[in-house]
C-alpha positions as MATLAB code, in Angstrom:
seq = 'XXXXXXXXXXXXXXXXXXXXXXXXXXXXXXXXXXXXXXXXXXXXXXXXXXXXXXXXXXXXXXXXXXXXXXXXXXXXXXXXXXXXXXXXXXXXXXXXXXXXXXXXXXXXXXXXXXXXXXXXXXXXXXXXXXXXXXXXXXXXXXXXXXXXXXXXXXXXXXXXXXXXXXXXXXXXXXXXXXXXXXXXXXXXXXXXXXXXXXXXXXXXXXXXXXXXXXXXXXXXXXXXXXXXXXXXXXXXXXXXXXXXXXXXXXXXXXXXXXXXXXXXXXXXXXXXXXXXXXXXXXXXXXXXXXXXXXXXXXXXXXXXXXXXXXXXXXXXXXXXXXXXXXXXXXXXXXXXXXXXXXXXXXXXXXXXXXXXXXXXXXXXXXXXXXXXXXXXXXXXXXXXXXXXXXXXXXXXXXXXXXXXXXXXXXXXXXXXXXXXXXX';
ca = [
     -10.807  -13.049  -23.945;
     -14.320  -12.490  -22.732;
     -13.389   -9.627  -21.173;
     -10.842   -6.884  -20.323;
      -7.946   -8.303  -17.984;
      -6.192   -5.791  -15.310;
      -2.589   -6.846  -14.547;
      -1.570   -4.683  -11.355;
       2.051   -3.785  -10.070;
       2.900   -1.627   -6.686;
       0.897   -0.265   -4.044;
      -2.545   -0.667   -2.270;
      -3.633    2.726   -3.848;
      -2.883    0.688   -7.489;
      -4.716   -2.298   -6.211;
      -7.655    0.119   -5.889;
      -7.180    1.927   -8.921;
      -7.201   -1.252  -10.863;
     -10.638   -2.261   -9.488;
     -11.630    1.393  -10.978;
      -9.875    0.470  -14.029;
     -11.703   -2.888  -14.321;
     -15.197   -1.621  -13.688;
     -14.657    1.086  -16.529;
     -13.495   -1.528  -18.599;
     -16.252   -3.852  -17.995;
     -18.728   -0.996  -18.131;
     -17.353    0.193  -21.585;
     -18.005   -3.612  -22.733;
     -14.143   -3.733  -23.687;
     -13.044   -7.574  -24.825;
      -9.493   -8.743  -25.937;
      -7.686   -6.231  -24.029;
      -5.107   -6.505  -21.156;
      -4.418   -3.363  -19.129;
      -1.106   -2.944  -17.135;
      -1.364   -0.649  -14.303;
       2.219   -0.191  -13.301;
       4.493    1.251  -10.631;
       7.586    3.230  -10.551;
       9.059    3.197   -6.723;
      12.272    1.503   -8.202;
      13.824    0.325  -11.392;
      12.913   -3.249  -11.041;
       9.505   -2.530  -10.920;
       9.501   -0.894  -14.171;
      11.720   -3.726  -15.446;
       9.036   -6.265  -14.479;
       6.581   -4.100  -15.729;
       8.181   -4.298  -19.357;
       8.803   -7.957  -19.012;
       5.251   -8.559  -18.183;
       4.184   -6.686  -21.233;
       6.232   -8.771  -23.545;
       5.330  -11.877  -22.085;
       1.146  -10.630  -22.409;
       1.813  -10.188  -26.081;
       2.932  -13.293  -26.557;
       0.324  -15.042  -24.565;
      -2.399  -12.988  -26.225;
      -1.232  -12.309  -29.846;
      -4.695  -10.640  -31.092;
      -5.280   -8.430  -27.651;
      -5.257   -4.871  -27.595;
      -2.288   -3.855  -24.745;
      -3.142   -0.824  -22.929;
      -0.359    0.504  -20.427;
      -0.791    3.060  -17.399;
       0.188    3.785  -14.075;
       3.323    5.611  -12.574;
       5.869    4.496  -14.981;
       3.429    5.045  -17.796;
       3.065    8.582  -16.286;
       6.467    9.395  -15.905;
       7.634    8.085  -19.754;
       4.780    7.447  -21.657;
       7.152    7.625  -24.667;
       9.322    4.551  -23.644;
       5.865    2.586  -23.478;
       4.586    3.724  -26.277;
       7.444    2.671  -28.480;
       7.074   -0.879  -27.322;
       5.953   -2.824  -30.077;
       3.645   -4.647  -28.088;
       1.743   -1.666  -26.552;
      -1.297   -0.222  -28.261;
      -2.045    2.798  -26.013;
      -0.713    4.404  -22.980;
      -3.012    6.372  -20.440;
      -1.654    8.593  -17.763;
      -2.908    8.488  -13.834;
      -5.320   10.892  -14.570;
      -6.956    9.382  -17.882;
      -6.747    6.007  -16.579;
      -9.407    6.621  -13.928;
     -11.712    8.481  -16.516;
     -14.356    6.096  -17.586;
     -14.522    7.827  -20.998;
     -10.649    6.619  -21.575;
     -12.318    3.070  -22.647;
     -15.041    4.184  -24.799;
     -14.538    2.942  -28.479;
     -13.150    5.873  -30.555;
     -10.600    6.826  -28.120;
      -7.849    5.732  -30.053;
      -5.167    8.230  -29.293;
      -1.872    6.246  -28.585;
      -1.032    8.427  -25.797;
      -3.038   10.348  -23.597;
      -1.167   11.654  -20.408;
      -1.929   14.990  -19.088;
      -0.029   17.119  -16.672;
      -0.556   15.434  -13.406;
       0.917   18.367  -11.346;
      -1.712   20.582  -12.584;
      -4.822   18.400  -11.309;
      -6.002   20.026   -8.027;
      -8.752   17.452   -7.031;
      -9.696   14.177   -6.817;
     -12.594   11.734   -7.242;
     -13.177    9.095   -4.340;
     -14.128    6.547   -6.875;
     -16.737    4.868   -4.687;
     -16.514    1.210   -5.566;
     -19.546   -0.932   -3.853;
     -17.426   -4.050   -3.978;
     -13.993   -5.739   -4.958;
     -13.208   -8.637   -7.525;
     -12.264  -11.625   -5.359;
     -11.535   -9.770   -2.194;
     -13.124   -9.930    1.493;
     -11.495   -6.251    2.598;
     -12.131   -3.138    1.048;
      -9.681   -0.404   -0.241;
     -10.837    3.290    0.282;
      -8.559    5.933   -1.367;
      -9.269    9.101    0.878;
      -6.484   11.007   -0.752;
      -4.035   11.253   -3.811;
      -0.539   12.739   -4.390;
       1.857   14.368   -2.502;
       3.709   17.807   -1.695;
       6.770   16.823   -0.108;
      10.002   16.027   -1.910;
      11.976   13.490   -0.425;
      15.365   13.324   -2.494;
      15.250    9.622   -3.697;
      11.174    9.466   -4.550;
       9.908   10.072   -8.007;
       6.327    9.655   -6.879;
       5.253   13.000   -6.381;
       5.614   13.692   -9.949;
       3.771   10.613  -11.236;
       0.820   11.265   -8.896;
       0.430   15.171   -8.647;
      -0.220   17.428   -5.516;
      -1.829   16.300   -2.181;
      -5.776   16.337   -2.754;
      -8.309   15.013   -0.317;
     -11.742   13.276   -0.319;
     -14.271   15.411    2.021;
     -14.800   13.009    4.910;
     -18.864   13.300    4.483;
     -18.113   11.474    1.213;
     -15.944    9.058    2.512;
     -18.048    8.054    5.275;
     -21.035    7.474    2.828;
     -18.430    4.958    0.821;
     -17.281    3.218    3.787;
     -21.155    2.575    4.974;
     -21.875    1.322    1.608;
     -19.395   -1.109    1.638;
     -20.492   -2.431    5.203;
     -23.788   -2.728    3.681;
     -22.319   -4.829    0.813;
     -21.067   -7.615    3.219;
     -17.221   -5.748    3.714;
     -16.072   -6.060    7.458;
     -12.795   -4.726    6.889;
     -11.839   -1.739    5.234;
      -8.224   -0.174    4.532;
      -7.958    3.529    4.228;
      -5.204    4.267    1.436;
      -3.685    6.983   -0.657;
      -0.123    8.002   -1.405;
       0.335   10.133    1.588;
      -2.338    9.526    4.224;
      -1.152   11.527    6.719;
      -1.514   14.659    4.651;
      -4.938   14.055    4.432;
      -6.987   17.260    4.662;
      -4.395   19.751    4.556;
      -6.285   20.771    1.370;
      -9.885   20.834    2.563;
     -11.938   23.618    4.024;
     -11.193   23.651    8.194;
      -7.962   21.184    7.415;
      -9.269   17.867    9.170;
      -6.667   15.256   10.241;
      -6.260   11.692    9.516;
      -7.443   10.886   13.189;
     -10.467   13.034   12.796;
     -11.294   10.976    9.652;
     -10.728    7.799   11.332;
     -12.924    8.869   14.449;
     -15.748    9.974   12.399;
     -15.647    6.739   10.375;
     -15.735    4.396   13.368;
     -18.492    6.499   14.964;
     -20.964    6.838   12.137;
     -20.432    3.413   10.867;
     -20.675    1.360   13.800;
     -21.264   -1.909   11.748;
     -17.834   -1.714   10.464;
     -16.080   -4.234   12.330;
     -12.337   -3.499   11.564;
     -10.577   -0.691    9.938;
      -6.872   -0.563    9.002;
      -4.455    2.163    8.014;
      -1.922    2.197    5.012;
       1.563    3.247    5.080;
       1.896    6.506    7.745;
       4.593    9.259    8.115;
       6.199    9.052   11.316;
       6.445   12.964   10.726;
       2.688   13.599   10.661;
       0.587   11.208   13.185;
      -1.476   13.401   14.629;
      -2.509   13.542   18.352;
      -6.248   12.350   17.619;
      -4.830    9.428   16.141;
      -3.604    7.979   18.993;
      -6.404    8.479   21.176;
      -8.339    6.502   18.626;
      -5.907    3.628   18.712;
      -6.055    3.786   22.388;
     -10.070    3.932   22.575;
     -11.383    2.023   19.537;
     -10.503   -1.743   18.978;
     -11.846   -1.807   15.470;
      -8.949    0.343   14.620;
      -6.147   -2.520   14.051;
      -3.513   -2.814   15.882;
      -0.929   -2.737   13.187;
       1.057    0.320   11.860;
       3.042    0.651    8.992;
       5.617    3.078    9.064;
       7.589    5.259    6.106;
      10.549    4.967    7.882;
      13.001    4.673    4.818;
      16.205    5.097    7.464;
      17.213    5.518   11.085;
      20.266    7.345   10.822;
      19.899   11.040   11.243;
      22.127   12.014    8.618;
      20.839   10.027    6.049;
      17.069   11.003    7.169;
      18.783   14.629    6.598;
      19.898   13.652    3.112;
      16.735   12.057    2.087;
      15.041   15.132    3.242;
      12.733   13.298    5.137;
      10.991   15.397    7.987;
      11.573   13.008   11.280;
      14.650   12.185   13.321;
      15.627    8.696   14.482;
      14.417    9.741   18.089;
      11.084   11.060   16.447;
      10.477    7.633   14.838;
      11.513    6.194   18.421;
       8.954    8.343   20.073;
       6.210    7.003   17.696;
       6.446    3.751   18.461;
       6.659    4.566   22.180;
       3.575    6.638   22.058;
       1.387    4.017   20.332;
       2.374    1.167   22.483;
       1.434    3.553   25.093;
      -1.714    3.768   23.428;
      -2.192   -0.160   22.567;
       0.169   -2.210   24.466;
      -0.051   -5.189   21.771;
       0.321   -2.845   18.528;
       2.835   -4.019   16.153;
       5.001   -2.431   13.397;
       5.832   -2.720   10.088;
       8.373   -0.312    7.959;
       9.574    0.695    4.699;
      13.451    0.664    4.423;
      16.027    1.763    2.101;
      19.425    0.153    1.713;
      22.297    2.122    0.476;
      21.242    5.294    0.204;
      23.999    7.438   -1.451;
      26.561    8.352    1.159;
      25.477    5.588    3.478;
      28.203    4.848    5.679;
      28.486    1.083    7.689;
      28.010    3.419   10.748;
      24.801    4.831    9.275;
      23.662    1.371    8.199;
      24.120    0.115   11.399;
      21.804    2.544   13.058;
      19.047    1.343   10.659;
      20.186   -2.171   11.386;
      19.512   -1.398   15.078;
      16.287    0.161   14.507;
      14.482   -3.132   14.054;
      15.133   -4.016   17.790;
      15.134   -0.529   18.876;
      11.788    0.148   17.736;
      10.143   -3.408   17.738;
       9.410   -3.553   14.149;
       7.915   -6.867   12.406;
       7.274   -6.749    9.104;
       9.672   -4.939    6.779;
       9.643   -3.852    3.505;
      13.055   -3.536    2.217;
      14.472   -2.163   -1.246;
      17.822   -1.398   -2.019;
      18.340    1.840   -3.239;
      17.256    2.272   -6.829;
      18.481    5.840   -8.205;
      15.703    7.661  -10.284;
      16.965   10.192  -12.946;
      15.570   13.608  -11.990;
      15.677   13.351   -8.246;
      18.461   14.772   -6.248;
      19.349   11.714   -4.963;
      20.527   10.292   -8.095;
      23.397   12.952   -8.346;
      24.872   12.209   -4.766;
      27.922    9.827   -4.413;
      26.561    6.337   -4.760;
      27.162    3.329   -2.623;
      28.260    0.515   -4.945;
      25.332   -1.751   -6.089;
      26.599   -5.008   -4.775;
      26.996   -3.489   -1.363;
      23.439   -2.032   -1.759;
      21.905   -5.703   -2.248;
      24.528   -7.130    0.747;
      22.799   -4.493    3.099;
      19.325   -5.051    2.090;
      19.745   -8.543    2.522;
      21.307   -8.162    6.120;
      17.723   -5.717    6.683;
      15.690   -8.589    5.305;
      17.089  -11.105    7.631;
      16.995   -9.065   10.733;
      13.143   -8.719    9.578;
      12.769  -12.376    9.378;
      14.218  -13.176   12.759;
      11.730  -10.319   14.282;
       8.903  -11.650   12.454;
       9.609  -15.125   13.487;
       9.651  -13.979   16.977;
       6.776  -12.467   16.895;
       4.894  -15.329   15.144;
       6.130  -17.954   17.817;
       5.005  -15.463   20.520;
       1.646  -15.723   19.285;
       0.942  -19.839   19.302;
      -1.568  -21.050   21.827;
      -3.437  -17.700   21.434;
      -6.614  -16.992   20.020;
      -7.298  -14.329   17.862;
      -9.823  -13.011   15.550;
      -9.252  -13.806   12.077;
     -10.750  -12.258    8.808;
     -11.326  -15.445    6.528;
     -10.345  -14.498    2.980;
     -10.309  -17.328    0.887;
      -9.757  -21.136    0.598;
      -6.051  -22.066    0.010;
      -6.690  -25.736   -0.556;
      -5.589  -26.709    2.775;
      -7.621  -25.041    4.660;
      -8.881  -21.167    4.737;
      -6.435  -18.188    5.074;
      -6.868  -15.072    6.396;
      -5.156  -12.381    8.623;
      -5.510  -11.645   12.088;
      -5.769   -8.028   13.789;
      -2.057   -7.628   13.704;
      -1.920   -8.570    9.925;
      -0.249  -11.715   10.460;
      -1.119  -14.461    7.659;
      -2.581  -17.293    8.999;
      -3.120  -20.429    7.167;
      -4.729  -23.823    6.971;
      -7.737  -22.894    8.922;
     -10.300  -25.923    8.023;
     -14.011  -24.562    7.363;
     -13.071  -21.076    7.400;
     -15.867  -19.347    5.524;
     -14.398  -16.335    3.340;
     -15.752  -13.144    4.631;
     -16.660  -14.262    8.042;
     -14.287  -13.125   11.250;
     -13.870  -15.961   12.999;
     -12.048  -16.928   16.227;
      -8.918  -19.042   15.659;
      -6.192  -20.815   17.732;
      -3.015  -20.243   16.673;
      -1.224  -24.085   16.453;
       1.963  -23.537   15.105;
       4.319  -21.221   12.835;
       6.180  -21.302    9.563;
       8.471  -19.169    8.261;
       5.999  -16.643    6.720;
       2.764  -17.403    8.223;
       0.928  -18.658   10.990;
      -1.059  -22.151   11.087;
      -4.310  -22.134   12.956;
      -7.607  -24.135   13.689;
     -11.156  -22.592   13.823;
     -12.445  -22.427   17.168;
     -15.939  -20.564   17.054;
     -17.720  -17.923   14.979;
     -17.597  -14.489   16.380;
     -19.261  -10.895   15.217;
     -16.309   -8.976   15.475;
];
């Protein structure tokens, strides 16, 4: 291995942080090393990480294996005891370039993440093999949803100042990126820890105003309880803010939401969707949903299932409930695991129906697509609504091109290049 290999699991923030890790490892001249950036959102995510570690050791018997990320932060000893693992780094340590310098050989380097009060912006000027760039605007979470362990893996909410973020986006645009995604653990809490407490909408407004050459701006997952008024205004007035909003919904039954300790009701989530559509008629919604949360009855589940149609959800991320030791939900009366999986499958099937209906409604339209890669049978990319489009003959990666939608498959659209365009 001529350079360190980074294997990423989990969220968009992990994707960005894996780029930071790769840069630090390259700068340190690391060779014959594999770094696994783990996720801890479910038990399955941890199981996959451990399975991957074992496979990587068999594939690279002489390589040094470093494990980091949320699962490693929460239970570093579990990974340190694996015979395949050489080092374990915490979520703060993995972003420190000194962690990759020769001589840093401690088996476990994991500090108390809850004591961290600041976050660096990790101002990357490029991303390997990607045409869109991710920008971390905040880190950590101050909320305590009863099912979630992530605040204890990521620490408290801490935001990057607006001036640094605007400068970062300008650098990325100068380097040829046409689309930027704002990401973090809880981006709707952006700015609450900063002087003057700017909100996410103000940040979005400032970026789009101060970086006029930025063609497209996307947002990662939004908390329905904390979307500020300015963000709706920008959605209505600024076409460069992409009309795809992914909501951290989790459920759509009021009792389940209360027991989850979520901060929104079913009606409030409906109101968010209504208000967003009033601001931007063509907006589409994704949502995270948990199936089989403790105490969830058939009637409670039916309320969540009905929300797919009631709220007009197009893209779903569905998870069967996964109990996490140390969370309040893990001590609640559990729904049988088989029933959790059954309900998750029902939600996924309903989501596929909704997504396919949306895809079919787009056939015949011409949309602007960010061409991301050549898939062998034509290029691939995403339209403003984040629908994946394949089969774009002669598409140039990195360009935004007008594409006519000619067909739909179960998980993507098919398009034909119409003309090159500027935005």
